[in-house]
Each structure stands twice: as C-alpha cells, then as structure tokens.
C-alpha angles and dihedrals in degrees: 000000000000123000127220091269096045116103129180128193123214092264092051093048091048090051092049091050091050094056122097113234094009117113132182103202121201116151093339144090138235127190113213121178089342094307116120113221123188127185141197122183133197128025141271109275148093106340092212086073122074120270094009132116130193110258096252092049093047094048093045090051089049091050091052091051093047092050088068096073099250125194094198129022117198115195139157101220109037149168124296120258131214108324142328094315090063103054124184142142112298091199090060090051090050092048091051092051094105103042114031117176120216092255135021117197111196143161136174097100121052121237119191088210103049099196131074134166115209123216090255089060097254114138120222122205116193110207099178107141091358137103114223124185117194119193129194 
C-alpha cells in the first residue's frame, strides 16, 4: 500500500502491474497461498491533496474491503493500539469493529513497541520505519 507521501507515475504503476507476485493494494484484495490480503493506502484528509480521501470515502472503502473476510489487512493509516504510546485513528478502529481480520499491518505513526493485540483478538503490527518480511 502507498502512504500519504508515496507517489507513483504512470511508468512506475505500469511496471508494478507487470511484475509477477508484486501487488499494489488500494481498496482491493489478493489471495496468495490461501491467505486473503486486503489493502488501503493513503490517509483520511482533504481529497484535493495526494494520497488522501475524505473520511466518509475512506471508511466506506475500508468497510468494503473488510466485508470480504480478510486474513490480513495492510493499511497506511491504521487503528490505535494499546494506549497512548501506540497512536492511531480511533475512527478506523470503530469502523473495523464488525469485521476484524486476524492481523492488521499499518504504518503512518511510529510506535516504539510495534505489536499490539486488540480486545477482539486481532493483532496489529506497526511497520513505520521498519522493514518486515513475511514468508509463507
């Protein structure tokens, strides 16, 4: 997923789309090895700025993704974790209240402690300023 400071030109997007096993997720889903990944890039904000969506559009897009029974949700702006040292967007947390995936991978705001487990059991991994490699 792209963050609010990530920009791709037409040539870059065409290259990404031409690559096998490389996915730029934004409002869509990919199933890989039986694991359902959904993604949502950007942040909530003024849609006249790059990589931003008005709040209602962002939350509606999130609801559509979550309705597809994801295993892992990858997003740039994400829910808060466990307390003030793991900030996030409370509206995202509220919107996800009905359809939590097993794992949310998110960035945008740095957490010193990158892991959280929400009361619903969903685990959150904050990857801001980190490289994470997941293997199947």
